[in-house]
C-alpha positions as CSV (number, residue, x, y, z in Angstrom):
1,M,-43.3,-86.2,27.3
2,T,-42.0,-85.6,23.7
3,S,-40.5,-88.3,22.0
4,F,-36.7,-88.6,21.8
5,D,-37.0,-87.9,18.2
6,N,-38.5,-84.8,18.1
7,S,-36.9,-83.5,21.7
8,L,-35.3,-80.0,20.8
9,P,-31.8,-81.8,21.6
10,M,-32.1,-84.4,18.7
11,T,-33.8,-81.7,16.1
12,L,-30.6,-79.5,16.9
13,N,-28.0,-81.9,16.5
14,R,-29.8,-83.1,13.3
15,T,-29.8,-79.7,12.0
16,L,-26.1,-79.7,13.2
17,D,-25.4,-82.9,11.1
18,A,-27.2,-81.5,7.9
19,I,-25.3,-78.3,8.0
20,M,-21.5,-78.6,9.4
21,P,-20.1,-80.9,6.9
22,E,-20.1,-78.4,4.1
23,F,-18.5,-76.1,6.3
24,R,-16.2,-79.0,8.0
25,E,-15.1,-79.7,4.4
26,L,-14.3,-75.6,3.2
27,F,-12.4,-75.5,6.4
28,S,-10.0,-78.5,5.8
29,Q,-9.4,-77.1,2.5
30,F,-7.4,-74.4,4.7
31,D,-6.2,-77.0,7.4
32,L,-8.6,-75.4,9.9
33,T,-10.5,-77.3,12.2
34,E,-13.9,-76.1,12.9
35,Q,-13.1,-74.8,16.8
36,Q,-9.6,-73.0,14.5
37,W,-12.0,-71.5,12.4
38,R,-14.2,-70.2,15.5
39,V,-11.2,-68.1,17.2
40,L,-10.4,-66.4,13.8
41,R,-14.0,-65.3,12.7
42,V,-13.6,-63.8,16.1
43,L,-10.0,-62.0,15.7
44,W,-11.0,-60.9,11.9
45,T,-13.7,-58.8,13.9
46,S,-11.2,-57.3,16.4
47,N,-7.9,-55.7,16.6
48,K,-7.0,-58.2,19.7
49,T,-9.2,-60.3,22.0
50,T,-8.5,-61.6,25.6
51,S,-8.2,-65.3,25.8
52,A,-11.1,-65.1,27.7
53,E,-13.4,-63.2,25.6
54,L,-12.5,-65.7,23.0
55,A,-13.5,-68.8,25.4
56,T,-17.0,-66.7,25.7
57,R,-17.8,-65.9,22.4
58,T,-16.4,-69.2,20.8
59,L,-18.2,-71.6,23.6
60,L,-15.0,-72.6,23.7
61,P,-13.8,-74.2,27.4
62,S,-10.5,-72.4,28.3
63,P,-8.2,-75.6,28.6
64,S,-9.0,-76.5,25.0
65,L,-8.7,-73.1,24.2
66,V,-5.4,-73.1,25.0
67,G,-4.1,-76.0,22.5
68,I,-6.4,-74.4,19.8
69,I,-4.1,-71.3,19.9
70,D,-1.3,-73.0,20.0
71,R,-1.7,-74.7,17.1
72,L,-3.2,-71.6,15.6
73,E,0.4,-70.3,16.4
74,K,2.3,-72.9,15.4
75,K,0.4,-72.4,11.9
76,D,1.5,-68.7,12.4
77,L,-2.0,-67.7,11.9
78,V,-2.5,-65.8,15.6
79,T,0.2,-64.5,18.1
80,R,-0.1,-64.0,21.8
81,M,0.6,-60.4,23.4
82,R,0.6,-60.4,27.5
83,S,-0.7,-57.2,28.6
84,V,1.6,-54.2,30.0
85,E,-0.9,-53.2,32.2
86,D,-2.1,-56.3,34.0
87,R,0.4,-59.5,33.2
88,R,-2.0,-62.4,33.6
89,V,-4.0,-60.8,30.6
90,V,-3.3,-62.7,27.3
91,F,-4.4,-61.1,23.9
92,V,-4.8,-63.0,21.2
93,I,-4.2,-61.3,18.0
94,A,-4.5,-62.7,14.2
95,T,-1.4,-62.5,12.4
96,A,-1.0,-60.8,8.3
97,K,-1.3,-64.4,7.3
98,G,-4.2,-65.4,9.8
99,R,-5.6,-62.1,8.3
100,A,-5.1,-63.1,4.8
101,L,-6.5,-66.0,5.2
102,E,-10.3,-64.1,6.1
103,A,-10.1,-63.2,2.5
104,K,-10.1,-67.0,0.7
105,V,-12.4,-68.3,3.6
106,S,-15.2,-65.7,4.7
107,P,-16.8,-65.2,1.3
108,R,-17.1,-69.4,0.5
109,V,-18.6,-69.3,4.5
110,A,-21.0,-66.3,3.2
111,E,-22.3,-68.2,0.4
112,I,-22.8,-71.5,2.6
113,D,-24.7,-68.8,4.9
114,A,-26.7,-67.9,2.2
115,Q,-27.5,-70.6,1.0
116,L,-28.8,-72.1,4.4
117,R,-30.5,-69.1,4.7
118,S,-32.8,-69.3,1.3
119,S,-34.6,-72.4,3.0
120,V,-36.3,-70.8,5.0
121,T,-38.0,-66.9,4.7
122,P,-36.3,-64.2,6.3
123,E,-39.1,-63.5,8.8
124,E,-38.6,-67.0,9.5
125,W,-34.8,-67.3,10.0
126,E,-35.2,-63.5,12.4
127,A,-37.6,-65.7,13.9
128,M,-35.5,-68.8,14.5
129,E,-32.7,-67.1,16.1
130,D,-35.0,-65.1,18.5
131,I,-36.8,-68.4,19.8
132,L,-33.1,-70.0,20.2
133,S,-32.0,-66.8,21.7
134,K,-35.0,-66.6,24.2
135,I,-34.6,-70.7,25.2
136,A,-30.5,-70.3,25.7
137,G,-31.6,-66.8,27.4
138,R,-34.6,-68.7,29.5
139,M,-31.7,-71.7,30.3
140,K,-28.7,-69.6,31.4
141,N,-31.3,-67.0,33.4
142,P,-34.3,-69.2,34.5
143,E,-35.3,-66.5,37.3
144,L,-36.4,-64.0,34.2
145,K,-39.8,-63.4,32.6
146,N,-40.0,-63.8,28.9
147,S,-40.2,-60.4,28.5
148,E,-36.8,-59.5,30.1
149,I,-35.1,-61.9,28.0
150,G,-35.0,-60.6,24.3
C-alpha cells in the first residue's frame, strides 16, 4: 500500500495548497470567492448557461450553486433568465459589470497560470493533464478500458 504522504489524494491536496493561495488572493482583491470565480469563468465563455450546466462544469453541487449565484446577482455580476420554452430551465448570464470584471481578472489569472506552467516543460504539463484526465475518466467509468478514456 502506498504511504499516506505519497498517496494521490494527499499529493493533489498538497499541490492545491501550494497553488491556490495566489489565486485566492487575486480573487479576494475583487471581492470574489474561488467558487464565484469558477461560475464567472464559465459565463465569460458563453452567452448564457443553464444552472445545471454550471453545476457540471464548475464541479459545484446545485444546492451550493444557488447561493453562489444569489451572491453574484446581489453584486450585479450575473442575472438569471427563465427559458421561455421550458420554465423549469433557468439561464445564468454575466451582466455588463460581470463581463467588465473579466478584463481585470483574466489577465492576472493568465499570469499565474503561465507561472505555474513554467515550472515544468510543455510536454510534462500535457502529460499531467492526460494522466489526470485518464484517472478521472476511469474513476467515473470503471468499465472502460485505457484505450477508451482519451
